[in-house]
C-alpha positions as CSV (number, residue, x, y, z in Angstrom):
1,M,16.7,9.2,-2.0
2,S,17.9,9.2,-5.4
3,G,17.3,7.3,-9.1
4,P,14.5,8.2,-11.5
5,D,12.4,5.8,-9.7
6,L,12.4,8.1,-5.9
7,L,12.0,11.8,-7.4
8,P,9.5,13.6,-5.8
9,V,5.5,14.3,-7.0
10,A,4.6,18.0,-8.3
11,V,2.2,19.5,-6.9
12,S,0.4,23.0,-8.4
13,C,-1.2,24.8,-5.9
14,G,-4.2,25.7,-7.6
15,D,-6.3,28.3,-6.5
16,P,-5.0,29.6,-3.5
17,S,-8.3,30.9,-2.3
18,G,-10.0,27.1,-3.0
19,I,-9.2,24.3,-0.3
20,G,-6.4,23.4,-2.9
21,P,-3.1,24.7,-0.1
22,E,-5.9,22.8,2.9
23,I,-5.8,19.4,1.3
24,I,-2.4,19.5,0.6
25,V,-1.4,20.1,3.8
26,A,-4.1,16.9,4.7
27,A,-2.1,15.1,2.5
28,W,1.2,15.7,3.3
29,A,0.1,14.5,7.2
30,T,-1.2,11.4,5.8
31,L,1.4,10.6,3.2
32,R,5.1,11.9,4.7
33,H,6.3,8.9,5.5
34,E,4.9,7.2,2.1
35,L,5.7,8.9,-0.9
36,P,7.5,12.2,-1.6
37,F,6.1,15.3,-3.1
38,F,6.4,19.4,-3.5
39,M,4.0,21.5,-3.5
40,I,4.5,24.7,-6.3
41,G,3.2,28.5,-4.7
42,D,3.5,30.7,-2.4
43,P,4.1,29.5,1.1
44,Q,2.2,32.6,2.3
45,H,-0.9,30.5,1.5
46,V,-0.5,27.8,3.1
47,P,-2.8,27.5,6.0
48,T,-1.8,29.1,9.2
49,G,0.1,26.5,11.9
50,A,0.7,24.2,8.9
51,K,4.3,23.2,8.9
52,T,6.2,23.8,5.7
53,V,10.0,23.6,4.4
54,V,11.1,25.8,1.5
55,I,12.6,24.2,-0.6
56,D,15.3,25.5,-3.5
57,T,15.1,22.7,-5.5
58,P,12.8,19.8,-6.2
59,A,15.6,17.6,-5.0
60,D,15.7,18.5,-1.6
61,A,11.4,17.6,-1.4
62,P,12.2,14.0,0.0
63,L,14.5,15.1,2.9
64,A,12.2,18.0,4.0
65,M,9.2,16.1,4.2
66,A,10.2,14.6,7.0
67,G,10.1,18.0,8.9
68,G,7.1,19.6,6.8
69,L,5.0,20.1,3.8
70,P,8.3,21.3,0.8
71,V,7.0,24.2,-0.6
72,L,8.9,25.5,-3.8
73,P,8.0,29.2,-4.2
74,V,6.6,31.0,-6.4
75,A,5.3,34.7,-4.8
76,F,2.0,36.0,-5.8
77,P,0.5,39.2,-5.6
78,K,-1.9,39.1,-3.1
79,P,-2.7,36.9,-0.3
80,A,-5.0,33.4,-0.2
81,R,-8.6,35.2,0.8
82,P,-10.8,31.7,1.6
83,G,-13.7,31.6,-0.9
84,Q,-13.2,34.9,-2.3
85,P,-10.3,34.9,-5.6
86,D,-9.0,37.7,-6.5
87,P,-8.3,38.2,-9.9
88,E,-4.4,39.3,-9.7
89,N,-3.6,35.9,-8.7
90,A,-5.2,34.7,-11.5
91,P,-2.2,34.9,-13.7
92,R,0.3,33.6,-11.5
93,V,-1.9,30.0,-11.3
94,V,-1.7,30.0,-14.5
95,E,2.2,30.1,-14.5
96,V,2.3,27.3,-11.8
97,I,1.3,25.2,-14.1
98,Q,3.4,25.8,-16.7
99,R,6.4,25.6,-14.2
100,A,5.3,22.2,-12.7
101,V,5.3,20.6,-16.3
102,E,8.4,22.6,-16.9
103,L,9.7,20.1,-14.1
104,V,7.9,17.2,-14.9
105,V,9.0,17.3,-18.4
106,E,12.7,18.3,-17.6
107,G,13.1,15.0,-15.4
108,A,13.4,16.8,-11.9
109,A,9.9,15.5,-11.1
110,S,8.2,12.0,-11.6
111,A,4.8,12.9,-12.0
112,L,2.3,16.3,-11.7
113,C,-0.7,16.6,-9.5
114,T,-3.3,19.4,-10.1
115,A,-4.7,21.2,-7.5
116,P,-8.4,22.4,-8.7
117,V,-8.9,25.9,-10.4
118,S,-11.5,28.1,-11.3
119,K,-12.0,28.0,-14.8
120,R,-14.2,30.8,-14.7
121,E,-11.4,33.2,-12.7
122,L,-8.6,32.1,-15.1
123,V,-10.6,32.7,-18.2
124,I,-12.3,36.3,-16.8
125,H,-8.7,37.2,-15.3
126,A,-6.1,35.4,-17.1
127,G,-7.2,35.0,-20.1
128,F,-7.5,31.6,-20.4
129,A,-8.2,30.0,-23.8
130,F,-9.3,26.7,-22.6
131,P,-11.8,24.5,-21.7
132,G,-9.5,23.3,-18.3
133,Q,-6.7,22.4,-17.3
134,T,-6.9,19.2,-19.4
135,E,-6.7,20.6,-22.8
136,F,-4.4,23.3,-21.4
137,L,-2.0,20.6,-20.2
138,A,-2.7,18.6,-23.9
139,H,-1.7,22.9,-25.3
140,L,1.8,22.3,-23.1
141,A,2.2,19.3,-24.5
142,G,2.9,20.1,-27.7
143,G,-1.2,19.7,-29.4
144,R,-1.7,16.3,-28.4
145,Q,-5.3,14.5,-28.0
146,A,-5.6,14.2,-24.2
147,V,-8.1,12.2,-22.6
148,M,-9.7,13.2,-19.6
149,M,-10.2,9.5,-17.0
150,L,-12.1,9.2,-13.8
151,A,-10.4,6.7,-11.9
152,S,-11.5,4.7,-8.4
153,D,-10.6,1.6,-7.2
154,E,-14.9,0.8,-8.6
155,L,-14.7,2.2,-11.6
156,K,-12.5,3.5,-14.5
157,V,-14.3,5.6,-16.7
158,V,-13.1,8.1,-20.1
159,P,-15.7,10.3,-21.5
160,V,-15.1,11.3,-25.6
161,T,-17.0,14.8,-25.0
162,T,-15.9,16.9,-21.8
163,H,-16.5,20.7,-21.5
164,I,-19.3,21.1,-24.1
165,P,-23.0,21.9,-23.6
166,V,-25.3,18.7,-24.2
167,S,-26.3,19.8,-27.1
168,E,-23.2,20.2,-28.8
169,V,-22.3,16.0,-28.3
170,P,-23.8,14.9,-31.4
171,K,-21.9,17.4,-33.6
172,A,-18.3,16.9,-31.5
173,L,-18.9,13.0,-31.5
174,S,-16.8,11.6,-34.3
175,A,-15.7,7.9,-35.5
176,E,-11.8,9.3,-35.2
177,L,-12.4,11.2,-32.2
178,L,-14.1,7.9,-30.1
179,E,-11.2,5.5,-32.2
180,T,-8.4,7.8,-31.1
181,T,-9.9,7.6,-27.0
182,I,-10.2,4.1,-27.2
183,R,-6.6,3.5,-28.6
184,I,-5.7,6.1,-25.4
185,T,-7.4,4.6,-23.2
186,D,-6.3,0.6,-24.1
187,R,-2.5,1.8,-24.3
188,A,-2.6,3.6,-20.8
189,L,-4.3,0.0,-19.0
190,R,-1.8,-1.6,-19.9
191,E,1.5,1.3,-19.6
192,D,-0.3,3.1,-16.8
193,F,-2.1,0.4,-15.1
194,G,-0.4,-3.2,-15.6
195,V,-3.6,-4.6,-17.0
196,A,-2.5,-7.9,-18.5
197,E,-4.0,-8.7,-22.1
198,P,-7.0,-8.9,-22.5
199,R,-7.7,-5.3,-21.4
200,R,-11.7,-5.1,-21.6
201,I,-13.3,-1.8,-22.7
202,A,-17.0,-1.3,-22.7
203,V,-18.5,1.4,-25.1
204,A,-21.4,3.3,-24.2
205,G,-23.7,4.5,-26.5
206,L,-24.7,8.1,-27.5
207,N,-28.8,7.1,-26.9
208,P,-31.1,5.8,-24.7
209,H,-30.9,2.2,-25.3
210,A,-27.8,2.9,-27.5
211,G,-30.1,3.9,-30.2
212,E,-32.9,1.0,-29.7
213,S,-32.2,0.1,-33.5
214,G,-32.5,3.6,-34.6
215,V,-36.1,4.4,-32.6
216,L,-34.0,6.7,-30.7
217,G,-31.2,8.5,-33.2
218,N,-29.1,7.1,-35.6
219,E,-25.7,8.1,-34.2
220,D,-25.0,5.0,-32.0
221,A,-25.2,2.7,-35.5
222,I,-23.5,5.4,-37.7
223,I,-20.6,6.1,-35.8
224,I,-19.6,4.7,-32.4
225,A,-20.7,0.5,-33.4
226,P,-18.7,0.9,-37.0
227,V,-15.3,2.0,-34.6
228,C,-16.0,-0.8,-32.1
229,D,-16.5,-3.6,-34.9
230,R,-13.2,-2.5,-36.0
231,L,-11.0,-2.0,-33.2
232,R,-12.9,-5.9,-32.3
233,A,-11.5,-6.8,-35.4
234,E,-8.1,-6.0,-34.7
235,G,-8.1,-7.9,-31.4
236,I,-9.1,-5.1,-29.1
237,S,-11.7,-6.6,-26.4
238,I,-14.8,-4.1,-26.7
239,A,-17.9,-4.7,-25.9
240,G,-21.0,-2.4,-27.0
241,P,-22.5,0.3,-28.2
242,L,-24.3,-0.7,-24.6
243,S,-27.0,1.0,-23.1
244,A,-25.5,3.7,-20.6
245,D,-28.2,2.8,-18.0
246,T,-27.1,-0.8,-17.6
247,M,-23.5,-0.6,-17.5
248,F,-22.6,0.7,-14.5
249,H,-24.0,-1.7,-11.6
250,A,-21.5,-4.1,-9.4
251,Q,-22.1,-7.1,-12.0
252,A,-21.6,-5.3,-15.4
253,R,-18.4,-3.2,-14.1
254,A,-17.3,-6.3,-13.0
255,G,-16.9,-7.7,-17.1
256,Y,-14.3,-4.7,-18.0
257,D,-11.7,-2.8,-17.1
258,A,-12.5,0.9,-18.5
259,A,-16.0,2.4,-19.5
260,I,-15.8,4.4,-22.9
261,A,-19.1,7.5,-22.3
262,M,-19.9,9.7,-24.6
263,Y,-20.3,13.1,-22.6
264,H,-19.5,14.5,-19.7
265,D,-22.0,13.7,-17.4
266,Q,-22.7,10.3,-18.8
267,A,-18.8,9.9,-17.5
268,L,-19.1,11.8,-13.7
269,I,-22.6,10.6,-12.4
270,P,-21.9,7.1,-12.1
271,I,-17.6,7.5,-10.6
272,K,-19.0,9.7,-8.5
273,T,-21.6,8.0,-7.0
274,L,-19.9,5.5,-6.4
275,A,-16.4,7.0,-5.4
276,F,-17.6,10.7,-4.6
277,D,-14.6,11.6,-2.0
278,S,-11.6,9.0,-4.0
279,G,-12.1,9.7,-8.3
280,V,-9.1,10.6,-9.3
281,N,-9.0,13.0,-12.6
282,V,-6.3,11.3,-14.7
283,T,-5.6,12.7,-18.4
284,L,-4.3,10.2,-20.8
285,G,-2.1,10.6,-23.7
286,L,0.4,12.9,-22.5
287,P,4.3,12.5,-22.4
288,F,4.0,12.9,-18.8
289,I,2.0,11.9,-16.3
290,R,-1.4,13.8,-14.5
291,T,-3.7,13.3,-12.1
292,S,-5.8,15.5,-9.9
293,P,-8.9,15.3,-7.9
294,D,-12.1,14.5,-8.7
295,H,-13.6,17.9,-7.6
296,G,-13.4,21.5,-7.9
297,T,-12.4,24.9,-6.1
298,A,-15.5,24.6,-2.8
299,Y,-15.5,27.9,-2.3
300,D,-17.5,27.9,0.0
301,I,-16.2,25.6,2.8
302,A,-12.6,26.8,2.2
303,G,-10.9,27.7,5.3
304,R,-13.6,26.3,7.8
305,G,-11.1,22.9,8.2
306,Q,-14.7,20.5,6.3
307,A,-12.6,19.8,2.9
308,N,-11.9,16.1,2.4
309,P,-8.5,15.4,1.6
310,D,-9.4,12.0,0.1
311,S,-9.6,12.7,-3.2
312,M,-6.1,15.0,-3.5
313,I,-4.0,11.8,-0.9
314,A,-5.4,9.2,-3.5
315,A,-3.9,11.7,-6.3
316,L,-1.6,11.8,-5.1
317,R,-0.9,7.5,-4.3
318,L,-2.3,7.0,-8.2
319,A,0.3,9.6,-9.8
320,R,3.4,7.6,-8.1
321,K,2.0,4.3,-8.6
322,T,1.4,5.3,-12.9
323,A,4.9,6.8,-12.6
324,S,6.7,3.6,-11.0
325,A,4.2,2.0,-14.0
326,R,6.0,3.4,-17.0
327,L,9.6,3.0,-15.5
328,A,8.8,-0.8,-15.4
329,N,7.5,-1.0,-19.1
């Protein structure tokens, strides 16, 4: 295999004590003849009995896929104990993410797919100064504005504010942040998802009934509506602000390509209801492609053979698809 369109996807191992290693192995079993990828991490952390092939460079991954999961080795200080994260491994988890980004930026891999990490473990034991991987990747990309999209066949939804307390949302929400989020989403629909004009975007209100003309809050009228009006005037197809409680049923979803939500749970509750096992976390606005399963480390089931790999499989397929879309533009 050769050519930029056939570069493998880099997969960071995530927390080796979570379900990351086992869902990566399960994804290899499903995708071994469909798309090439490789895991960056410690080969000893792969579940016992799984087939692996240690590779020297990402270029070795496509041919190695037939024999086992390609692993670009990074030694960790401690073994992986399912459900029991070791503090000494936390700094190496961060290093693996950094290495994965370097490989994608260098052109050795077509995209990045990140396995789940524990933010608590990284903050406490690795001095991690970011709310999540999305913000860390934005930092590694030079401080770019990154936008988190949760994507599935049923729904694509973007929260304007992400990992902050609900009480902080009204203060964090600004016209500038909302406008930037909508513009990045609109561009991603065109460049990464191949959505032709017009790209239809539905914008949720912050308050119940989108503020009910100010009776239930004024942020919708003061912040959200003017941004929607301004972007509509530029030709972007926007509906909103809309009452969030009527935005996510099947008939409503048929009317837009992506939804913009104002805060984390307003976005994640509908997509996890519609696509709990197959939703994908996509980071928009970066100079490289990044996807991730839309779930956490699941320490409680790690190592028990209960982990569902569907979201990891979907994340890898979407990484490959968006990489191809960018090459075509």
